[in-house]
Residue frames as qw, qx, qy, qz and C-alpha x, y, z in Angstrom:
[[0.000, 0.887, 0.462, 0.002, 0.00, 0.00, 0.00],
 [0.306, -0.800, 0.099, 0.506, 2.78, 2.40, 0.94],
 [0.422, -0.156, 0.585, 0.675, 4.59, 1.69, -2.32],
 [0.224, 0.625, 0.655, 0.362, 1.43, 2.37, -4.36],
 [0.132, -0.938, -0.263, 0.184, 0.93, 5.62, -2.52],
 [0.389, -0.622, 0.295, 0.613, 4.54, 6.70, -3.03],
 [0.383, 0.162, 0.659, 0.627, 4.29, 5.97, -6.76],
 [0.073, 0.803, 0.556, 0.201, 1.08, 7.96, -6.96],
 [0.282, -0.882, -0.077, 0.371, 2.67, 10.82, -5.00],
 [0.429, -0.344, 0.463, 0.695, 5.72, 10.85, -7.28],
 [0.290, 0.446, 0.681, 0.502, 3.47, 10.85, -10.35],
 [0.060, -0.915, -0.398, 0.017, 1.48, 13.80, -8.95],
 [0.384, -0.748, 0.132, 0.525, 4.68, 15.68, -8.07],
 [0.424, -0.054, 0.582, 0.692, 6.16, 15.14, -11.55],
 [0.162, 0.665, 0.626, 0.375, 2.91, 16.29, -13.16],
 [0.218, -0.912, -0.266, 0.224, 2.72, 19.30, -10.85],
 [0.423, -0.569, 0.278, 0.648, 6.30, 20.45, -11.53],
 [0.297, 0.036, 0.660, 0.689, 5.85, 20.07, -15.29],
 [0.175, 0.747, 0.639, -0.059, 2.40, 21.68, -15.36],
 [0.336, 0.394, 0.199, 0.832, 2.54, 24.79, -17.56],
 [0.301, -0.807, -0.258, -0.437, -0.01, 26.56, -15.36],
 [0.729, -0.605, -0.102, 0.303, 2.16, 25.91, -12.28],
 [0.621, 0.015, 0.148, 0.770, 5.20, 27.24, -14.15],
 [0.089, 0.624, 0.282, 0.723, 3.30, 30.31, -15.32],
 [0.512, -0.811, -0.253, -0.132, 1.98, 30.97, -11.79],
 [0.733, -0.421, -0.011, 0.535, 5.54, 30.84, -10.45],
 [0.460, 0.254, 0.239, 0.817, 6.80, 33.19, -13.18],
 [0.074, -0.623, -0.302, -0.717, 4.03, 35.73, -12.70],
 [0.036, 0.204, -0.567, 0.797, 3.98, 35.68, -8.90],
 [0.676, -0.316, -0.234, -0.623, 0.54, 34.10, -8.38],
 [0.449, -0.416, 0.667, -0.425, -0.15, 32.08, -5.24],
 [0.615, 0.062, 0.781, -0.090, -1.68, 29.12, -7.07],
 [0.093, 0.017, 0.759, 0.644, -2.39, 27.73, -10.55],
 [0.107, 0.601, 0.782, -0.126, -6.11, 28.00, -9.73],
 [0.037, 0.612, 0.057, -0.788, -5.90, 31.71, -10.56],
 [0.053, 0.202, -0.644, -0.736, -5.99, 30.84, -14.25],
 [0.000, -0.463, -0.882, -0.092, -9.40, 29.19, -13.88],
 [0.016, -0.768, -0.421, 0.483, -10.80, 32.44, -12.49],
 [0.076, -0.503, 0.318, 0.800, -8.93, 34.52, -15.04],
 [0.048, 0.110, 0.823, 0.555, -10.40, 32.57, -17.98],
 [0.043, -0.650, -0.759, 0.030, -13.95, 32.88, -16.64],
 [0.121, -0.729, -0.204, 0.641, -13.45, 36.56, -15.78],
 [0.087, -0.344, 0.466, 0.811, -12.07, 37.51, -19.19],
 [0.017, -0.260, -0.842, -0.472, -14.88, 35.72, -21.00],
 [0.226, -0.676, -0.692, -0.114, -17.77, 36.84, -18.82],
 [0.066, 0.547, -0.118, 0.826, -16.45, 40.15, -17.43],
 [0.611, -0.498, -0.613, 0.056, -17.20, 38.86, -13.96],
 [0.520, -0.528, -0.283, 0.608, -15.04, 41.15, -11.79],
 [0.218, 0.757, 0.210, 0.579, -15.58, 44.92, -12.07],
 [0.267, 0.155, -0.401, 0.862, -14.15, 47.78, -10.06],
 [0.402, -0.300, 0.119, -0.857, -16.37, 48.87, -7.17],
 [0.766, -0.195, -0.547, -0.276, -17.53, 45.32, -6.39],
 [0.497, -0.498, 0.585, -0.404, -17.85, 43.74, -2.99],
 [0.727, 0.250, -0.619, -0.164, -16.58, 40.15, -3.28],
 [0.711, -0.458, 0.468, -0.256, -16.66, 37.16, -0.90],
 [0.548, 0.458, -0.695, -0.084, -14.07, 34.44, -1.60],
 [0.848, -0.359, 0.248, -0.302, -14.85, 31.12, 0.12],
 [0.941, -0.064, 0.225, 0.245, -12.14, 28.50, 0.66],
 [0.289, 0.946, -0.138, -0.042, -9.68, 31.22, -0.30],
 [0.437, -0.675, 0.562, 0.194, -6.30, 29.85, 0.91],
 [0.596, -0.285, -0.091, 0.745, -3.63, 30.14, -0.35],
 [0.000, 0.720, 0.182, -0.669, -5.21, 33.21, -1.89],
 [0.336, 0.028, 0.619, 0.709, -4.89, 32.96, -5.68],
 [0.066, 0.674, 0.650, 0.345, -8.45, 34.00, -6.43],
 [0.251, -0.891, -0.252, 0.284, -8.41, 36.88, -3.94],
 [0.433, -0.436, 0.322, 0.720, -5.04, 37.96, -5.33],
 [0.246, 0.300, 0.645, 0.658, -6.47, 38.07, -8.88],
 [0.083, -0.816, -0.555, -0.139, -9.60, 39.92, -7.77],
 [0.364, -0.779, -0.091, 0.502, -7.56, 42.49, -5.85],
 [0.365, -0.199, 0.444, 0.794, -5.45, 43.21, -8.88],
 [0.109, 0.512, 0.666, 0.532, -8.60, 43.70, -10.96],
 [0.223, -0.859, -0.457, 0.065, -10.25, 45.99, -8.40],
 [0.456, 0.408, -0.101, 0.785, -7.11, 48.15, -8.04],
 [0.158, -0.107, -0.498, 0.846, -8.26, 49.39, -4.65],
 [0.429, -0.015, -0.070, -0.900, -11.74, 50.27, -5.87],
 [0.780, -0.156, -0.488, -0.359, -13.86, 47.61, -4.20],
 [0.477, -0.514, 0.563, -0.439, -13.80, 45.23, -1.27],
 [0.712, 0.142, -0.678, -0.114, -12.80, 41.58, -0.83],
 [0.609, -0.475, 0.498, -0.394, -13.52, 39.35, 2.15],
 [0.601, 0.294, -0.738, -0.090, -11.74, 35.99, 2.05],
 [0.729, -0.422, 0.361, -0.400, -12.60, 33.04, 4.30],
 [0.712, 0.262, -0.651, -0.023, -10.91, 29.73, 4.93],
 [0.868, -0.489, -0.086, -0.016, -10.39, 27.16, 7.67],
 [0.806, 0.000, -0.040, 0.590, -6.65, 27.38, 6.94],
 [0.257, -0.726, 0.022, 0.637, -4.37, 30.32, 7.53],
 [0.591, 0.662, 0.280, 0.366, -3.71, 32.65, 4.63],
 [0.476, -0.190, -0.020, 0.859, -0.86, 35.11, 4.30],
 [0.127, 0.729, 0.281, -0.611, -2.02, 38.74, 4.15],
 [0.420, 0.395, 0.536, 0.617, -2.92, 40.30, 0.78],
 [0.002, 0.198, 0.044, -0.979, -3.27, 44.00, 0.06],
 [0.439, 0.017, -0.285, -0.852, -6.91, 44.90, -0.42],
 [0.658, -0.184, -0.688, -0.242, -8.22, 41.67, 1.12],
 [0.477, -0.462, 0.454, -0.594, -9.81, 41.21, 4.56],
 [0.539, 0.105, -0.833, -0.065, -9.22, 37.64, 5.74],
 [0.675, -0.383, 0.304, -0.552, -11.36, 35.72, 8.22],
 [0.289, 0.238, -0.927, 0.021, -10.12, 32.35, 9.41],
 [0.403, 0.035, 0.716, -0.569, -12.91, 29.96, 10.42],
 [0.098, 0.291, 0.919, 0.245, -15.97, 28.02, 9.36],
 [0.229, -0.089, -0.103, -0.964, -18.73, 30.27, 8.01],
 [0.527, -0.378, -0.704, -0.291, -21.32, 27.68, 9.09],
 [0.414, -0.382, -0.586, 0.582, -20.61, 28.86, 12.66],
 [0.040, -0.903, -0.423, -0.062, -22.79, 31.78, 13.71],
 [0.403, -0.771, 0.075, 0.487, -19.85, 33.75, 15.07],
 [0.428, -0.165, 0.537, 0.708, -17.87, 33.51, 11.82],
 [0.205, 0.603, 0.643, 0.424, -20.91, 34.26, 9.66],
 [0.164, -0.931, -0.296, 0.135, -21.67, 37.31, 11.77],
 [0.441, -0.575, 0.264, 0.636, -18.05, 38.45, 11.46],
 [0.365, 0.205, 0.631, 0.653, -18.39, 38.19, 7.67],
 [0.028, 0.793, 0.554, 0.252, -21.61, 40.20, 7.69],
 [0.337, -0.860, -0.095, 0.372, -20.05, 42.79, 10.00],
 [0.478, -0.293, 0.419, 0.715, -17.03, 43.07, 7.71],
 [0.228, 0.455, 0.628, 0.589, -19.39, 43.83, 4.82],
 [0.042, -0.148, -0.253, 0.955, -20.67, 46.69, 7.01],
 [0.414, 0.455, 0.525, -0.588, -24.35, 46.01, 6.46],
 [0.493, 0.540, -0.335, -0.594, -24.01, 45.81, 2.70],
 [0.922, 0.118, 0.362, -0.072, -24.43, 42.71, 0.50],
 [0.427, -0.355, 0.635, 0.536, -21.79, 41.21, -1.77],
 [0.552, 0.566, -0.225, -0.570, -21.96, 41.57, -5.57],
 [0.726, 0.352, -0.579, -0.118, -20.11, 38.29, -6.09],
 [0.727, -0.454, 0.491, -0.152, -19.67, 35.14, -4.04],
 [0.666, 0.502, -0.540, -0.114, -16.97, 32.85, -5.40],
 [0.752, -0.431, 0.466, -0.177, -15.95, 29.45, -4.12],
 [0.572, 0.490, -0.653, -0.079, -13.12, 27.17, -5.18],
 [0.549, -0.422, 0.620, -0.369, -13.71, 24.94, -2.13],
 [0.734, 0.192, -0.621, -0.195, -12.94, 21.25, -2.48],
 [0.842, -0.498, 0.112, -0.174, -13.07, 18.42, 0.07],
 [0.241, -0.575, 0.779, 0.068, -10.02, 16.53, 1.25],
 [0.753, 0.284, -0.436, -0.403, -9.96, 13.75, -1.32],
 [0.696, -0.339, 0.608, -0.178, -10.13, 10.20, 0.05],
 [0.087, 0.312, -0.848, -0.419, -10.13, 8.54, -3.37],
 [0.132, 0.325, 0.934, -0.066, -13.51, 6.96, -2.71],
 [0.108, -0.284, -0.419, -0.856, -16.20, 8.50, -4.95],
 [0.446, -0.590, -0.652, -0.164, -19.00, 7.47, -2.55],
 [0.472, -0.605, -0.333, 0.549, -17.37, 9.68, 0.08],
 [0.309, -0.182, 0.170, 0.918, -15.80, 12.47, -1.98],
 [0.013, -0.425, -0.575, -0.699, -18.81, 13.27, -4.16],
 [0.353, -0.776, -0.519, -0.064, -21.25, 14.03, -1.31],
 [0.486, -0.549, -0.132, 0.667, -18.56, 16.09, 0.44],
 [0.264, 0.012, 0.353, 0.897, -17.95, 18.13, -2.70],
 [0.146, -0.579, -0.591, -0.543, -21.65, 18.72, -3.32],
 [0.442, -0.722, -0.463, 0.262, -22.14, 19.73, 0.30],
 [0.386, -0.367, 0.025, 0.846, -19.51, 22.46, -0.04],
 [0.045, 0.250, 0.499, 0.828, -21.29, 23.78, -3.15],
 [0.334, -0.679, -0.617, -0.216, -24.60, 23.78, -1.26],
 [0.462, -0.603, -0.297, 0.579, -22.96, 25.75, 1.56],
 [0.242, -0.067, 0.243, 0.937, -21.86, 28.38, -0.97],
 [0.184, -0.484, -0.589, -0.621, -25.47, 28.70, -2.13],
 [0.461, -0.678, -0.540, 0.190, -26.61, 28.95, 1.51],
 [0.393, -0.391, -0.100, 0.826, -24.20, 31.83, 2.04],
 [0.063, 0.267, 0.436, 0.857, -25.67, 33.67, -0.95],
 [0.334, -0.672, -0.605, -0.265, -29.00, 33.72, 0.87],
 [0.501, -0.694, -0.286, 0.431, -27.32, 35.59, 3.73],
 [0.396, -0.597, 0.158, 0.680, -24.79, 37.79, 1.97],
 [0.341, 0.129, 0.588, 0.722, -25.46, 38.21, -1.78],
 [0.231, 0.403, 0.119, -0.878, -27.19, 41.28, -3.14],
 [0.658, 0.554, 0.470, -0.200, -30.14, 40.98, -5.56],
 [0.562, 0.813, -0.125, -0.086, -28.74, 40.77, -9.06],
 [0.270, -0.724, 0.631, 0.069, -25.44, 39.42, -7.74],
 [0.746, 0.398, -0.509, -0.159, -23.39, 36.48, -9.04],
 [0.769, -0.434, 0.463, -0.073, -22.14, 33.13, -7.74],
 [0.601, 0.533, -0.591, -0.071, -19.13, 31.27, -9.14],
 [0.693, -0.432, 0.505, -0.279, -18.83, 27.86, -7.50],
 [0.205, 0.369, -0.893, -0.158, -16.81, 24.70, -8.04],
 [0.842, -0.051, 0.280, -0.458, -18.91, 21.54, -8.34],
 [0.166, -0.312, 0.914, 0.200, -18.19, 17.92, -9.15],
 [0.659, 0.114, -0.408, -0.622, -20.19, 16.05, -11.76],
 [0.281, 0.001, -0.949, 0.146, -21.89, 13.02, -10.27],
 [0.319, -0.567, -0.758, 0.047, -24.56, 12.25, -7.66],
 [0.219, -0.715, -0.404, 0.527, -26.39, 15.34, -6.50],
 [0.254, -0.139, 0.288, 0.913, -25.23, 17.57, -9.32],
 [0.073, -0.432, -0.633, -0.638, -28.55, 17.82, -11.17],
 [0.364, -0.732, -0.566, 0.108, -30.41, 18.59, -7.95],
 [0.380, -0.534, -0.078, 0.752, -27.98, 21.38, -7.07],
 [0.167, 0.064, 0.472, 0.864, -28.16, 22.78, -10.60],
 [0.178, -0.614, -0.668, -0.380, -31.96, 22.87, -10.44],
 [0.399, -0.729, -0.404, 0.381, -31.84, 24.69, -7.12],
 [0.321, -0.362, 0.144, 0.863, -29.39, 27.31, -8.38],
 [0.058, 0.288, 0.606, 0.739, -31.55, 27.82, -11.50],
 [0.246, -0.738, -0.625, -0.063, -34.52, 28.60, -9.24],
 [0.400, -0.771, -0.205, 0.451, -32.57, 31.37, -7.51],
 [0.238, -0.483, 0.338, 0.772, -30.63, 32.98, -10.39],
 [0.562, 0.632, 0.004, -0.533, -31.65, 34.35, -13.77],
 [0.736, 0.547, -0.387, -0.093, -28.94, 32.56, -15.73],
 [0.680, -0.505, 0.530, 0.043, -26.67, 29.59, -14.94],
 [0.769, 0.544, -0.327, -0.076, -23.98, 28.07, -17.12],
 [0.870, -0.381, 0.226, 0.214, -21.28, 25.49, -16.59],
 [0.336, 0.859, -0.386, 0.013, -17.64, 26.13, -17.43],
 [0.934, -0.197, 0.105, 0.278, -14.63, 23.85, -17.67],
 [0.041, 0.937, -0.299, -0.176, -11.58, 26.15, -17.69],
 [0.732, 0.519, -0.428, 0.109, -8.42, 25.05, -19.52],
 [0.042, 0.563, -0.683, 0.464, -6.53, 25.06, -16.21],
 [0.811, -0.210, 0.362, -0.410, -8.88, 22.36, -14.82],
 [0.160, -0.360, 0.896, 0.204, -7.08, 19.06, -15.19],
 [0.527, 0.096, -0.584, -0.610, -8.73, 16.91, -17.84],
 [0.428, -0.118, -0.895, 0.054, -9.19, 13.90, -15.53],
 [0.042, 0.137, 0.596, -0.790, -10.89, 16.01, -12.87],
 [0.019, -0.585, -0.792, -0.174, -14.70, 15.91, -12.57],
 [0.114, -0.588, -0.312, 0.738, -14.67, 19.52, -11.43],
 [0.210, 0.570, 0.433, 0.666, -16.55, 22.15, -13.35],
 [0.079, -0.213, -0.342, 0.912, -17.66, 25.63, -12.35],
 [0.062, 0.719, 0.676, 0.150, -21.18, 26.96, -12.28],
 [0.130, -0.015, -0.028, 0.991, -21.53, 30.65, -13.05],
 [0.061, -0.693, -0.718, -0.013, -24.89, 31.88, -11.83],
 [0.152, 0.040, 0.004, 0.988, -25.87, 35.51, -12.46],
 [0.373, -0.344, -0.285, -0.813, -28.84, 37.65, -11.57],
 [0.174, -0.146, -0.879, 0.420, -29.59, 36.51, -8.03],
 [0.436, -0.431, -0.290, -0.735, -33.31, 36.76, -7.26],
 [0.214, -0.185, 0.734, -0.618, -34.36, 36.52, -3.62],
 [0.456, -0.211, -0.782, -0.369, -36.82, 33.64, -3.19]]
């Protein structure tokens, strides 16, 4: 078992080191290769605009917040949340904790100073066990939590960008999001690894239900 795991780890490490998106992130000073997923969606759909209030869920190590801060150029507001620590970023307010907890949720709402966010974005993913029967429900649950947060913190007309995993529960979540937003589309950015079941749902035009 240990030998299999070490082979798998070596294969992942080799792939990671040779990944053109990893190399580009290192060259350009980004915190993670995931930034290029957000960049592709943003450039195509003009998602991030100056003056926006943005909530970034599962933000660490901070690639998405870093990209959004560069786009806002100081004209806007970003609140990033994660269970893990995240090094400070200019233009980003970081809250460490679980937003399912009332205290952390209230801290988020307080940080927004009584205003609602224009965009909630989530690149959250579960710790992968390798067992689909375990990983899929965990992944879908995180996406559902992102939608739950929209009900607390997203302004009418706002947008949600959320990572989801194709499989059990996907159609039900998609139907729910369609009930609460004017438009929903799925996106598979080039920086998403081909073997990954991850896609992103971009929901726009939030309508309070």
